[in-house]
N, C-alpha and C positions, 0 to 999 in steps of 0.2 A: 928925271924922266919926262918926256914930252907927252902929257895927257892931261887936259884941263877940263874935260866934260863933266857935267853933273849927272848925266844919264848915258846909257848906251842903247839908243833907239834904232840905230841902223848904221850901215857902213858909209852911207852917202855923205855924212858930215865929217867923217874922219879924214885927216891928212895922211899921206903915206908914212911920215915919220911917227905918227900916233899908232898906226897899225903895227909898225916895227916895235914900238915900245911895248905893246900888249904881247906880241909874240916873244920878245926877248925875256919878259918877266915870266911868261908861260913856260919857257925853257927851264927856268929855275924850279918851277913847280912840277915839271916832268921828273926832275931829279928827286924832289921831295917825295913824290908819289911812288917812286920805285924803292925808296928807303924802307927799312924795317919800321921806323917811327915816322908816321906820315902826317903828323899834326904840326900846324903853324899857329901863330897868334894874331895874324893880320886882322881878323874880324872878331877878336875876343871882346866880349861885352856888347856886341851888336846883334840886332834881331833881323833875320831874313825871312820874308814871307813869300812863298811860292804860290801864285794864283794861275792855275791852268784851266782855262775855259774850254780847251780842247784836250783830248786824251793824248798822253805822251808817255813813253817808257824811257827811252834814252835820255831825252833832254831834261825831264824832271829829275830822274835819278842822278844825272850828272851834276845839275845845279845843287841838289840836296847834298850830295857827297862833297862837292867843292866847298859849300858853306861850312859843313861840319868839320872838314879837315883844317879849315882856317879858324875854327873856334867860335863860329856864330851860333846863336840860338835859332834853329831852323823850324819853321812851321809850314806845313803843306795844307792848303785850303782845298777842300773838295767842292769845287765850284758848281759841279752838276747838282749838288744837294744844297747849294747856298740860297740866300734870299733873292738872288737874281731870278731863280725859277719861280719866285713868288711875286715877281713884278718889280723888284727894286732895280733902279737904273744903275748903270756903270758908275756914274758920278756919285750917287749916294753910297755905293759900295766903297768907292775911293775915299770919300769923306769919313766913312766909318773906320776904315783901316788907318787913315791918317791920324785919327784920334788915339790909336794904340801906339803911336810913335815908333813905327818900324824904321830901320835904317836902310834896308835894301828890299826892293819889291821886284820879284821876277814874274813876268806876265806873259802868258801865251793866250792869244785870242783869235777867233775865226774871222774877225773883220779887220780889214786894213785900216790903220790909223787909230784903232781903239787904244793901243798902248801909249801912243803919243798924247791922246786926250787925257788918259789917266795920269800921265806924268805931269800934266799941267795943274793937277788938282791936289798933289801930295807934296810933302816937304822932304821926302827921302829920295834916294837914288833909285831909278827904275831901269831894269834891264829887259829888253825885248827878247822874249824866247820864241818869237814867231807871231806875226800878225797878218792873217789872211794871205793874200798873194803879194804882200808888200815886201817885208824883209825878215831875215833870220840871221842877225849879225854874228852871233857866236858860232853858228855853223860855218859861216864863211871864214871866220878867223881860225877855227880848228882845222878846216880844210887847208888854209894857207900854211899853218904850222906843219901839217902833215907833208905838204908838198915841199916846203923848205927843208925839212929834215931828210926827205927822200932824195931830193935833187940837189941839195947844197945851196940853193938860191930860190928866190921868189920873183925873178924878173926875167923878161925876154924868153919865156917858155911858150911853146905851142900847147894850148889847153883846149880839149874838146869837151863840151857839155852836151850830153845826149839824152833825148827823150822828151818828157812832158815839160817843156820850157814854159808854156803859157800859164800853167797853174802853180808854178814853183817859186816860192819866196827864196828858197835855197839858191836857185839859179840866178835870181835877180841880185842877191847879195854877193854872190861869187863873181858875177859879171862886173859889178861895181868895184869890188876889191881887186880882182885880177887886172882890171883896166888901170886902176891907180898905180899898180906895180909894173906897168909897161909890158904886159903879156899879150900875146896874140890869141884871141879867143874865137873858137869856132862853135857854132850852135848847130846840132844835128838832130833832126826829127821830122815827122810828117808835117806838112803845112798846117794841118788842123790843130797841131799842138805848138804852134809858134804864136807868140803874142802879137797883137796889133802894134803897128809902128816899130817892127823889129829892126828896120833899117836905121833907126835913130840910136840903136844900142852900140854901134861901132864894132860889130862882130861880123865875121863871115858866116853865112847861113848855107847849110847843105840839107838836102832831103835824101841824099845817098850816103849811107853809113861808111862804105869803103872809101869813097872819095874824101869824105870829111875827116876820117881817121888817118889819112896819109901823113906819115912822119910827125905825128904829135908826140909830146912828152908825157902828157897827162890825159887820161880818159875818165871823165866824171859822169857816171850814170845817174839817172834820176828815176824816182818811183812814179808810176802812173797814178795820179791823184784822182781816183774815181769819185771820191767824196766831193770834189770841187767841179766835177763835170756834170753838165745838164743836157747832154745829148750824145749822139754817136760820133765820138772823135776818132775811133779806130774801128776797122771792120771786125776784128776779133783778136783776142790775146795771142792766138797761134800765129796769125798773119803778122801781128806786131813784132813778135819775137823773131820771126823769119827775116823781117826787114831791118828791125832796129834793136833787137836783143843782142847783147855783147857775147860773143863766143870766141874761141881761139882763132877761127878762120878770119873773122873781121878784125880782131886785135892784131893779126899778123901785118896789117897795113900800117900800124903805128910803129914808132921806133922800137927796136928790140928791148930797150930798157924802160919802156913806157910803164907807168904805174896805173893801176885801176882803182877807182874810188866809187863809193856809194854812200849817201848820207843815212840810209836805212829809214824805215824797215824795207828789206829787199823782197821783191816778188821773184823768187828763183824760177827760171824757165820762162819769164815774161820780159824782164829788163836785162837779165844777166844769167849766164850759164852757172849753175851751182858749183861745178868743179873749178871754174875760173875765179869765182868769188872766194873760194877757199885756198887758192894757190898762193902760198906764202912768198913765192918769188916775184909775183906780179901784183897781187892784191894788197892794198894798205887799209882795207876796210876796218880791221880791228885796231889798227894804229889810230884811225880817226876817232874811235870811241875813247881811247886812252887820252888823246890830245884834247878831247872835249872837256874832260875834268880839269886839266891844267889851264886851258884857255879861260874857263869860267872862273877858276880861282884867281887868275891874273886880272880879269875884268872887274871882279868884285873888289879885289884888293885896291886897284887904282881908283875906283869910284869911292871907296871908303876913305882913302887918303884925301880925296878932294872934299868929301863931306866934312871931315875933321878940320881941314884948312878953312872951309867956309864958316864953320862954327867958331873957330879960333879968331877969325877976322871980325866976326860979329861981337 
């Protein structure tokens, strides 16, 4: 298998064949997760520590379940009650954890680059579970697996990413991944929610939902990230839904077999119509949750293999 990285900090440094390696292994774990006996041994004897400096339900539960299904000893650290709140620096926390000899460290942090900094200070493999507005690599990978399974391929598709692009690390990781796989990417949203330098992303940009959705294969909705907003980016949620919320009328402009995605958590009636979100013929939102466990199992499995290879070489 083609995957030689020590950490998984972002999509930016992955080659297309390495992305395919993760997705192919994840397919095997989809099968395992649907079996009556769901346990593997890939992480047996290893210790996984989850450090979430930001609250998360889906991602933390997904990583925890992935580690346990592969036989790891999994520890969740309550970072809101940790020594960080007493003034300890991130570096000191990293050094303390390093002394406990973990094998896998899963980190979510509100500041871009914090996970990369931490990875430089520890001897174990580090997985980025989201850092600020920077990246969320496993979310992009699970989205890619969901698309590949639904469409039968992951290249030369028309993909629309809609909503709060400016504050979304999910959007950034997906733009990078989908670009590496030769897809045509459209970004749709109000100008106030588009990042600076958007022209450099190599995407088509629309502020009209119906124009942007014309003949797309995949519609990926994003949550309004109010916790990252420091001003009036939209007039009101009602106005936002009218112009940029996905409903059946707007979706009719996409291809008849277009799939609907959302990384969660969803604000029903703001970003997406609730009925559409639950439509099993169009929505793959629950599939994304299922693929998340498999992708995280595959990612940790590959990193653990590389860890063992490095120790063997030493």
